[in-house]
C-alpha positions in Angstrom: 7.7 3.4 9.6 4.3 2.8 7.7 0.7 3.3 8.7 -1.2 0.2 7.7 -4.6 -1.2 7.7 -5.5 -5.0 7.5 -8.8 -5.9 6.3 -10.9 -9.5 5.9 -11.8 -9.5 2.4 -13.5 -13.0 0.6 -11.6 -15.2 3.2 -8.3 -13.5 2.3 -6.2 -10.6 3.4 -6.4 -7.1 2.0 -3.9 -4.3 3.3 -3.6 -0.6 2.6 0.2 0.5 3.7 1.3 4.2 3.0 4.7 5.7 4.0 4.1 7.2 7.8 5.2 10.9 6.4 2.3 10.8 4.2 -0.2 10.2 6.5 -2.8 13.4 6.3 -2.0 14.5 2.9 -4.7 14.7 0.3 -3.0 13.9 -3.3 -4.7 15.0 -6.5 -4.3 14.9 -10.2 -6.5 14.7 -13.1 -9.5 14.4 -10.9 -8.2 11.8 -9.2 -8.4 12.0 -5.3 -6.8 9.9 -2.7 -7.2 10.9 1.1 -4.6 9.4 3.3 -6.2 10.2 6.5 -5.2 8.9 9.8 -8.6 7.2 10.3 -8.3 5.1 7.5 -4.7 4.2 6.7 -3.3 4.4 10.5 -5.1 1.5 12.1 -1.6 0.6 13.4 2.1 1.8 12.7 4.5 -1.1 11.5 8.0 -1.6 10.8 9.7 -2.4 7.9 9.6 -6.3 8.4 6.1 -6.2 9.7 5.1 -4.7 6.3 7.0 -7.5 4.5 5.3 -10.2 6.5 1.7 -8.5 5.4 2.9 -8.1 1.9 3.8 -11.7 1.5 0.4 -12.7 3.1 -1.9 -10.5 1.4 -3.9 -11.2 -1.5 -4.8 -7.6 -2.5 -2.5 -4.6 -1.1 -3.0 -0.7 -1.9 0.4 0.9 -1.2 1.0 4.6 -1.4 4.7 6.0 -1.2 8.1 5.6 -2.3 9.6 3.2 0.6 6.4 1.1 0.9 6.5 0.8 -3.2 10.2 0.0 -3.3 9.7 -2.6 -0.7 7.0 -4.5 -2.9 9.4 -4.0 -6.0 12.5 -5.5 -4.0 10.0 -8.5 -3.1 9.4 -9.2 -6.5 5.6 -8.4 -6.1 5.4 -6.0 -9.0 7.5 -4.5 -11.8 8.4 -0.7 -11.7 6.3 -0.2 -15.2 3.3 -1.0 -12.9 3.8 1.8 -10.4 1.6 5.0 -11.0 2.3 8.6 -9.9 -0.4 10.8 -8.5 1.1 14.3 -7.4 4.5 12.7 -7.7 3.9 9.8 -5.0 3.9 6.3 -6.0 0.9 4.5 -5.7 0.6 1.0 -6.5 -2.1 -2.1 -6.7 -1.2 -5.5 -6.3 -3.8 -8.4 -7.0 -2.6 -12.0 -6.4 -4.4 -14.6 -8.0 -4.7 -17.3 -5.7 -5.4 -21.0 -7.0 -7.9 -22.8 -4.9 
């Protein structure tokens, strides 16, 4: 289960997804702070299959957590080398280039 937020962005879809158990945590490392608030991240609670659909459709994805980042890598949307860790928690940003 994941906490997810979807936002229309310049005619495309932007998603923010984090592993549900991370909601409410604050990740801090070297001056970088990510607040995983329920108000921002938990617009809805989704299952793995819904996350896969959103990952396939989105133009931009901000992902936090071992499970969702792993799912994106399994879908070949990113490589392991692109994953950063903040306070030991995997973080991944994906930007898909769209040809119009």
